C-alpha positions as CSV (number, residue, x, y, z in Angstrom):
1,M,184.3,130.5,126.8
2,T,184.6,127.4,124.8
3,N,182.7,125.4,127.5
4,R,180.0,128.1,127.5
5,K,179.6,127.8,123.6
6,S,179.5,124.0,123.9
7,T,176.7,124.2,126.6
8,K,174.7,126.7,124.4
9,R,175.0,124.3,121.4
10,A,173.8,121.3,123.3
11,L,171.0,123.2,124.8
12,L,169.9,124.5,121.4
13,G,170.2,120.9,120.0
14,S,168.0,119.6,122.8
15,I,165.3,122.2,122.1
16,M,165.3,121.4,118.3
17,A,165.0,117.8,119.0
18,M,162.0,118.5,121.3
19,V,160.4,120.6,118.6
20,L,160.9,118.0,116.1
21,C,159.4,115.3,118.4
22,L,156.4,117.5,119.1
23,A,155.9,118.1,115.4
24,M,156.0,114.3,114.8
25,L,153.5,113.8,117.5
26,V,151.1,116.2,115.9
27,G,150.7,113.9,112.9
28,A,151.0,110.7,114.9
29,T,148.3,108.1,115.7
30,F,148.2,106.9,119.3
31,A,147.9,103.2,119.9
32,W,145.6,102.1,122.6
33,F,144.5,98.7,123.8
34,T,141.3,97.9,121.8
35,D,138.9,95.0,121.2
36,A,135.7,94.4,119.4
37,A,132.9,91.8,119.3
38,S,129.9,91.4,116.9
39,T,127.1,89.0,116.3
40,G,124.8,88.3,113.2
41,V,121.0,89.0,113.3
42,N,118.9,86.2,111.9
43,K,117.0,86.8,108.7
44,I,113.5,88.3,108.9
45,Q,111.0,85.7,107.8
46,A,107.3,86.5,107.5
47,G,104.7,83.9,108.5
48,K,102.0,82.5,106.3
49,L,98.3,82.7,106.9
50,D,96.6,80.2,104.8
51,V,93.1,78.9,105.4
52,A,91.4,76.3,103.0
53,L,88.0,74.9,102.4
54,E,88.0,71.1,101.5
55,M,85.5,68.5,100.8
56,K,85.3,64.7,100.6
57,D,85.2,63.3,97.1
58,A,83.4,60.1,96.0
59,A,86.5,58.1,97.1
60,G,86.4,59.5,100.6
61,Q,89.5,61.8,100.0
62,W,89.8,65.3,101.1
63,V,90.1,67.7,98.1
64,S,89.9,71.3,97.6
65,A,86.4,72.7,97.5
66,E,87.4,76.2,96.4
67,G,85.8,77.2,93.1
68,K,83.7,74.0,93.0
69,T,80.0,73.7,92.8
70,L,78.7,71.3,95.6
71,N,75.8,69.0,94.8
72,W,73.1,68.0,97.4
73,V,73.5,64.5,98.5
74,K,70.7,62.0,97.4
75,A,69.7,58.9,99.3
76,A,69.0,57.0,95.9
77,A,71.2,57.3,92.8
78,G,69.6,58.9,89.8
79,E,66.8,60.8,91.7
80,Q,66.4,64.5,91.1
81,V,66.8,67.0,94.0
82,L,63.3,68.4,94.4
83,W,62.6,70.3,97.6
84,E,59.2,69.8,99.2
85,P,57.8,70.4,102.7
86,G,59.5,68.1,105.2
87,C,62.5,67.1,103.1
88,T,66.2,67.4,104.3
89,Y,69.2,67.5,102.0
90,T,72.8,67.7,103.0
91,L,76.0,68.8,101.3
92,P,79.1,66.7,101.0
93,E,81.2,66.8,104.2
94,L,83.4,69.9,104.4
95,R,86.4,70.9,106.5
96,V,88.2,74.2,107.2
97,V,92.0,73.6,107.2
98,N,94.9,75.7,108.5
99,N,97.7,75.1,106.0
100,G,99.8,78.0,107.2
101,N,102.4,78.4,109.9
102,L,100.5,80.9,111.9
103,A,97.5,80.2,114.1
104,L,94.2,81.8,112.8
105,K,90.7,82.6,113.8
106,Y,87.9,82.2,111.3
107,K,84.2,82.6,110.6
108,L,81.9,80.9,108.3
109,V,78.9,82.4,106.5
110,I,76.4,81.3,103.8
111,S,75.9,84.1,101.4
112,G,74.9,85.1,97.9
113,I,71.3,83.7,97.9
114,R,69.6,84.8,94.7
115,G,66.4,83.9,92.8
116,D,63.2,83.5,94.9
117,A,64.7,84.7,98.2
118,E,61.4,84.3,100.0
119,L,61.8,80.5,99.6
120,N,64.9,80.8,101.9
121,H,62.4,81.8,104.6
122,V,60.9,78.3,104.9
123,I,64.3,76.5,104.8
124,D,65.9,75.8,108.1
125,W,69.7,75.6,107.8
126,A,71.7,73.6,110.2
127,V,75.4,73.5,110.5
128,T,77.5,71.3,112.8
129,L,81.2,71.8,113.5
130,D,82.9,68.5,114.7
131,G,79.4,67.2,115.6
132,A,78.3,70.3,117.7
133,A,75.7,72.9,116.4
134,Y,77.4,75.9,114.9
135,A,75.9,79.4,114.5
136,L,76.8,81.2,111.3
137,G,79.3,83.9,112.0
138,E,80.5,82.5,115.2
139,E,84.3,82.6,115.7
140,H,86.5,79.5,115.9
141,H,90.2,78.9,116.0
142,L,92.8,76.7,114.2
143,A,96.4,76.0,115.4
144,A,99.3,76.5,112.9
145,K,100.4,73.6,110.7
146,N,103.1,71.5,112.4
147,G,105.1,69.6,109.9
148,A,102.6,67.3,107.9
149,T,99.9,67.8,110.7
150,V,97.2,70.2,110.0
151,D,94.4,71.5,112.3
152,A,91.0,71.3,110.8
153,D,87.3,71.5,111.7
154,V,84.8,69.2,110.0
155,L,81.6,70.7,108.9
156,T,78.2,69.4,107.8
157,I,75.5,71.6,106.3
158,S,72.0,70.7,105.7
159,G,68.7,72.3,104.8
160,K,65.2,71.3,105.8
161,M,62.1,72.7,104.1
162,Q,59.6,73.5,106.7
163,E,56.4,71.2,106.8
164,S,54.3,74.4,107.0
165,A,55.5,75.6,103.5
166,G,52.4,75.7,101.4
167,N,51.5,76.0,97.7
168,D,52.9,79.6,97.5
169,Y,56.4,78.0,97.4
170,M,55.9,75.5,94.5
171,N,58.2,76.0,91.5
172,K,60.4,78.6,93.3
173,S,64.1,78.3,93.3
174,I,67.2,79.7,94.9
175,D,70.6,79.9,93.3
176,G,73.9,81.6,93.8
177,I,74.3,80.1,97.3
178,A,77.9,80.2,98.5
179,I,79.9,79.0,101.5
180,T,82.6,81.4,102.4
181,V,85.3,81.2,105.2
182,V,87.1,84.4,106.2
183,A,90.2,84.2,108.5
184,A,92.6,86.6,110.4
185,Q,95.6,86.3,112.8
186,D,94.8,84.8,116.1
187,T,96.4,85.8,119.5
188,V,98.7,82.8,119.9
189,E,102.2,83.5,118.7
190,S,104.3,85.8,120.9
191,D,106.8,88.6,119.9
192,S,109.5,89.9,122.1
193,F,107.0,91.2,124.6
194,N,103.7,89.2,124.6
195,N,101.1,87.4,122.5
196,T,98.5,90.2,122.3
197,Y,100.0,92.3,119.4
198,D,97.4,90.9,117.1
199,A,94.4,91.0,119.5
200,N,92.7,93.5,117.2
201,A,93.4,91.7,113.9
202,E,90.3,92.3,111.7
203,Y,88.7,89.9,109.3
204,P,88.8,90.7,105.5
205,A,85.7,92.2,104.0
206,M,83.1,89.6,103.5
207,P,82.6,89.0,99.8
208,Y,79.1,89.1,98.4
209,V,79.2,85.9,96.3
210,T,77.0,85.6,93.3
211,S,76.7,83.7,90.0
212,H,77.6,84.8,86.5
213,E,74.0,84.5,85.5
214,A,72.7,86.7,88.4
215,L,75.4,89.2,87.8
216,N,74.3,89.7,84.1
217,T,70.5,89.6,84.9
218,S,69.3,90.5,88.2
219,L,72.1,92.0,90.4
220,T,71.6,95.7,91.3
221,L,73.8,98.2,93.1
222,A,71.2,98.1,95.9
223,D,71.8,94.4,96.4
224,I,75.5,94.8,97.2
225,P,75.9,95.4,101.0
226,A,77.6,98.6,102.2
227,N,80.4,98.3,104.7
228,E,80.2,101.2,107.1
229,A,83.7,100.4,108.5
230,T,85.4,101.1,105.1
231,G,82.9,103.5,103.5
232,K,82.7,101.1,100.5
233,H,80.6,98.2,99.5
234,D,81.5,94.5,100.1
235,P,83.4,93.0,97.2
236,V,81.3,91.1,94.6
237,E,82.8,87.6,94.0
238,V,82.0,85.5,91.0
239,A,83.4,82.0,90.3
240,L,83.2,82.0,86.4
241,G,84.0,78.4,85.6
242,N,84.4,77.7,81.9
243,T,83.0,80.7,80.0
244,E,82.8,80.7,76.2
245,A,82.4,83.8,74.2
246,G,78.8,84.4,72.9
247,D,76.9,87.0,71.0
248,I,76.8,90.4,72.6
249,A,74.6,93.2,71.2
250,Y,74.8,95.9,73.7
251,S,74.2,99.5,72.4
252,E,73.2,102.7,74.0
253,H,73.5,106.0,72.1
254,S,75.9,104.5,69.7
255,S,78.2,103.2,72.5
256,G,78.6,99.7,73.6
257,Y,79.8,96.5,71.8
258,T,78.4,94.3,69.1
259,G,80.1,91.0,68.3
260,K,81.2,87.8,70.1
261,G,82.6,88.2,73.6
262,V,82.0,87.7,77.3
263,M,79.6,90.1,79.2
264,L,80.2,90.7,82.8
265,G,77.4,92.8,84.3
266,S,74.4,94.6,83.0
267,T,72.7,98.0,82.7
268,K,71.5,97.5,86.2
269,L,75.1,98.1,87.3
270,N,76.3,100.7,84.7
271,S,74.7,102.3,81.6
272,Y,75.2,105.3,79.3
273,A,75.3,108.6,81.1
274,A,75.1,106.9,84.6
275,A,77.1,108.7,87.4
276,P,80.4,107.0,88.1
277,A,80.9,105.7,91.6
278,K,83.7,107.0,94.0
279,A,87.1,105.6,93.2
280,G,87.2,102.0,94.6
281,E,83.6,102.2,96.0
282,Y,82.8,98.9,94.3
283,T,85.1,95.8,93.7
284,F,84.3,92.9,91.5
285,V,86.4,89.7,91.6
286,F,86.2,87.1,88.9
287,K,88.1,83.9,89.8
288,N,88.6,80.3,89.3
289,G,87.6,79.9,85.7
290,T,88.4,80.1,81.9
291,I,87.5,82.7,79.4
292,N,87.6,81.4,75.8
293,S,87.7,84.1,73.2
294,A,86.1,83.8,69.8
295,A,89.2,85.4,68.2
296,T,92.5,83.7,67.8
297,G,94.2,86.7,66.0
298,Y,93.7,90.3,65.0
299,S,95.0,92.6,62.2
300,S,94.8,96.0,63.7
301,I,94.5,97.2,67.4
302,D,91.9,99.9,66.1
303,N,89.6,97.3,64.5
304,L,89.2,94.5,67.0
305,K,86.4,91.9,66.4
306,D,85.0,89.1,68.6
307,T,87.6,89.8,71.4
308,S,85.7,91.7,74.1
309,V,85.5,91.0,77.8
310,Y,82.8,93.7,78.3
311,M,82.4,94.9,81.9
312,L,79.1,96.7,82.6
313,V,80.1,97.5,86.2
314,P,80.1,101.0,87.9
315,G,82.7,103.5,86.5
316,N,85.7,103.8,88.9
317,S,85.3,100.2,90.2
318,D,88.2,98.0,91.0
319,V,88.1,94.8,89.0
320,V,90.2,91.7,89.8
321,F,90.7,88.6,87.7
322,E,92.2,85.9,90.0
323,N,93.4,82.3,89.1
324,M,91.8,82.7,85.6
325,T,92.9,81.3,82.3
326,F,92.4,83.4,79.1
327,N,92.4,81.5,75.8
328,G,92.8,83.5,72.5
329,V,92.8,87.2,71.8
330,V,91.0,89.3,74.5
331,S,90.3,93.0,74.9
332,F,88.9,94.5,78.2
333,D,86.2,97.1,77.7
334,I,83.7,99.1,79.8
335,Q,80.9,101.4,79.4
336,M,83.0,104.6,80.0
337,Y,80.5,107.1,78.4
338,T,79.2,107.9,81.9
339,S,78.6,111.4,83.3
340,P,81.3,112.5,83.7
341,W,83.1,109.9,81.5
342,S,85.2,107.4,83.4
343,Y,87.4,104.3,83.4
344,L,87.7,101.6,86.0
345,H,89.7,102.8,89.0
346,S,92.0,99.7,88.6
347,I,92.1,96.3,86.8
348,T,94.2,93.5,88.4
349,F,95.2,90.1,87.0
350,K,96.5,87.9,89.8
351,N,97.9,84.4,89.3
352,C,96.3,84.2,85.8
353,T,97.4,82.2,82.7
354,F,97.3,83.8,79.2
355,N,97.3,81.4,76.2
356,G,96.8,84.3,73.9
357,I,97.1,88.1,73.7
358,V,95.8,91.0,75.7
359,V,95.1,93.9,73.2
360,G,93.3,97.3,73.0
361,S,92.9,100.4,75.2
362,C,93.6,99.7,78.7
363,P,90.1,100.2,80.5
364,A,91.5,101.5,83.9
365,E,93.6,104.2,85.5
366,K,95.7,101.5,87.2
367,A,96.6,98.1,85.7
368,T,98.4,95.3,87.5
369,F,99.7,91.9,86.4
370,D,101.0,90.0,89.4
371,G,102.3,86.4,89.3
372,C,100.8,85.6,85.9
373,T,102.1,83.2,83.2
374,F,102.2,84.2,79.4
375,N,102.7,81.2,77.2
376,N,104.0,81.6,73.8
377,Y,101.3,82.4,71.3
378,T,101.2,83.4,67.7
379,N,98.6,85.8,66.3
380,T,96.9,83.7,63.7
381,I,96.0,86.7,61.4
382,Y,99.2,88.8,61.7
383,A,102.0,87.0,63.4
384,N,104.1,90.2,63.6
385,N,101.6,91.4,66.3
386,S,102.1,88.5,68.6
387,N,102.8,90.7,71.7
388,P,101.6,89.0,74.8
389,I,100.2,92.5,75.9
390,W,99.7,95.4,73.5
391,W,97.8,98.0,75.6
392,R,97.6,101.7,75.1
393,A,96.5,104.6,77.2
394,G,93.1,105.9,75.9
395,T,90.8,108.8,76.4
396,G,87.0,108.8,76.3
397,Y,87.0,112.1,74.4
398,W,88.5,112.4,71.0
399,G,87.6,116.0,70.1
400,T,89.1,119.3,71.0
401,G,90.4,119.3,74.6
402,A,91.0,115.7,74.6
403,D,94.3,116.1,76.6
404,E,92.3,117.6,79.5
405,S,89.8,114.7,79.7
406,V,90.2,111.6,81.8
407,H,92.8,109.0,80.6
408,S,93.7,105.4,81.3
409,L,96.9,103.7,82.1
410,K,98.2,106.3,84.7
411,E,99.9,103.3,86.6
412,F,101.2,100.1,85.2
413,T,102.5,97.4,87.5
414,F,104.1,94.2,86.2
415,V,105.6,92.0,88.9
416,N,106.6,88.3,89.4
417,N,105.4,87.3,85.9
418,T,106.9,84.6,83.5
419,V,106.7,85.6,79.9
420,T,107.5,83.4,76.9
421,S,107.0,85.1,73.4
422,T,108.5,86.4,70.2
423,R,107.4,90.0,70.8
424,P,107.7,92.3,73.7
425,V,105.1,93.3,76.3
426,K,104.1,96.6,74.9
427,I,102.4,99.5,76.7
428,E,102.1,102.8,74.7
429,R,100.9,106.4,74.7
430,I,101.7,106.5,78.4
431,G,102.2,109.9,80.1
432,W,99.0,111.3,78.6
433,N,98.0,114.3,80.7
434,C,99.9,112.7,83.7
435,T,103.2,111.4,85.0
436,A,102.8,107.7,84.4
437,G,104.0,105.4,87.2
438,I,105.5,102.2,85.8
439,T,106.7,99.3,88.0
440,I,108.6,96.4,86.5
441,L,109.9,94.0,89.1
442,D,111.1,90.4,89.4
443,N,109.8,89.1,86.0
444,T,111.4,86.4,83.8
445,F,111.3,86.8,80.0
446,D,112.2,84.4,77.2
447,I,111.6,86.3,74.0
448,S,112.8,84.5,70.9
449,K,113.1,85.5,67.2
450,Q,110.3,84.7,64.7
451,A,111.2,83.0,61.5
452,G,111.8,85.6,58.9
453,D,112.6,88.5,61.2
454,S,115.1,90.7,59.4
455,A,115.2,93.4,62.2
456,T,115.5,92.9,65.9
457,K,112.1,92.6,67.5
458,N,112.5,89.9,70.3
459,M,112.9,92.3,73.2
460,A,111.0,92.0,76.5
461,I,109.4,95.3,77.3
462,N,108.4,98.2,75.2
463,I,107.4,101.5,76.9
464,G,106.1,104.1,74.4
465,Q,105.3,107.7,75.3
466,K,102.4,109.8,73.7
467,D,104.6,112.8,72.9
468,N,107.4,115.1,74.0
469,T,105.5,116.1,77.2
470,S,104.9,112.6,78.4
471,K,106.7,112.0,81.7
472,F,107.1,108.7,83.5
473,I,108.7,107.2,86.7
474,L,110.0,103.8,85.9
475,T,110.9,101.4,88.8
476,D,112.9,98.6,87.5
477,D,114.6,95.8,89.4
478,G,115.1,92.0,89.7
479,N,114.1,91.2,86.1
480,T,115.9,88.4,84.1
481,I,116.0,87.6,80.4
482,S,117.0,84.4,78.6
483,A,120.1,84.2,76.4
484,G,117.9,84.4,73.3
485,T,116.3,87.6,74.4
486,A,117.8,90.6,72.6
487,S,117.3,93.2,75.4
488,L,115.1,93.8,78.4
489,Y,113.8,97.2,77.1
490,T,113.1,98.6,73.7
491,A,111.5,101.6,72.0
492,A,111.4,103.4,68.7
493,L,113.3,106.7,68.5
494,G,111.9,109.8,67.0
495,S,108.2,109.0,66.3
496,G,105.4,106.4,66.8
497,S,103.2,105.3,69.6
498,N,106.0,103.0,70.9
499,Q,108.6,106.0,71.0
500,Y,111.0,106.9,73.7
501,V,111.4,110.6,74.4
502,A,113.8,112.1,76.9
503,V,111.5,114.4,78.9
504,S,112.6,116.6,81.8
505,G,111.1,115.2,85.0
506,S,111.1,111.6,83.9
507,K,112.9,109.1,86.3
508,V,114.4,105.7,86.2
509,L,114.8,104.1,89.6
510,D,115.7,100.9,91.3
511,R,113.4,99.4,93.9
512,N,115.0,101.4,96.6
513,G,114.4,104.7,94.9
514,N,117.9,105.2,93.6
515,D,118.6,106.6,90.1
516,K,119.8,104.0,87.6
517,V,120.7,103.9,83.9
518,I,119.1,101.3,81.6
519,T,120.7,100.4,78.2
520,A,117.7,99.7,75.9
521,M,117.9,98.4,72.3
522,V,116.3,100.5,69.5
523,W,113.1,98.9,68.1
524,K,113.7,97.0,64.8
525,T,117.4,97.8,64.8
526,T,119.5,95.8,62.3
527,T,122.8,96.9,63.8
528,G,122.2,96.4,67.5
529,E,121.8,100.1,68.1
530,T,121.2,101.1,71.8
531,F,120.2,104.1,73.8
532,E,120.0,105.0,77.4
533,M,116.9,105.3,79.7
534,K,117.7,107.4,82.7
535,T,116.5,110.1,85.1
536,I,116.2,113.5,83.4
537,D,116.6,116.5,85.5
């Protein structure tokens, strides 16, 4: 009996031990033989396509020819260049250079002939490429730059006036002639499969090159070639050179501008009640020059004098200022009293230098500053308004129903710029009848105090909303401020055209589209008061 009880106890103990073991196994982690291996992936580096046009200077050195005016070579010093039947003139020796690390294909054209175009009919143009005859528009190829070694083609261009040209051609002239090179990727480099991935690489649109004088006097919309492939017109390109503000007295039906400024265009391109073009149908590129304003200061953004860069170009055009320097106070204006009223489709400043102030109502739906430098500048009339940019959204209609009419500054993009100032970049009245898109990326700001400042005004960026219905989507990333800059962002709270209002539907994002919170400083605070800019559901 005792043995039987002992056996039962032992059996029961064994079963309980097994149950406990199973219970422990349920929560246990099994150990297996394992191994792992990994490798890094090299960084992604984009190549650089960079074609240049160079010329030989008087010392026989190759220098950039871009933006320069080439002179015809004379056999005897001091003689005038006067064309007559049988004469031949040449331009300085040129070369097309590949400064990039990608192979390229290119074409050369002579464009933009203005003036007495029939004179061109009796001039025979001759172009040689490395000593062989070259047909304009013919495709050629250049290898990628290899260390200090560049691939280049040497060009000579000459014109001969036909001996048969008679008296009908006396005193005629041609101006606005331009030599243009366009380039695209060549089928040379290989990817993981072959070297034909860029076999269909297309050339950029061929610019229609003209002079500032021709733009303002004789150029018509009919002169600008249409591009069937894009459904738009070829971009008009103007090298401005050094341009001083002069007297402008343009007025149509009480609209226009009277005062000192710089006129770009004429009533042959846009005028009162003209029909605007389709968005982006025309593009005007002003490059490689300097605009000198007649104004060094201003007292009120509503009463600007002698500041205008007045653009008489079609409504809804894209306007680009590239490699330009602006000195003094400049406002940008257009003839927006068209039918219907319009603004530019976009205005872009690329690699420009501002030794002064941009002020007034933005003349375009989209505004971009890319790679520009803003040097410290003091408004000579009212130092407190020394903002490097003070732009506001505007409307072409000020009466009843203005909120339903067309407005400007629907998109503002500010990227890769360097700003030195004592006041912030200020855009105001945004979100007027729209959700404004604002992109502020990779800029550097150094905003210092002005002598006598009793409140804090040395912030970097001021975004002001029109009212409590004004929405915006702000994308902010990669911006840096100096130790002397009080804050990256600022705005007034409660009222004013530079106010911040928390409106449902507004968003604040990083460059990847993720929500972020920005701590901004209240405009003119004396206590360092801050507020948050963030996405509002």
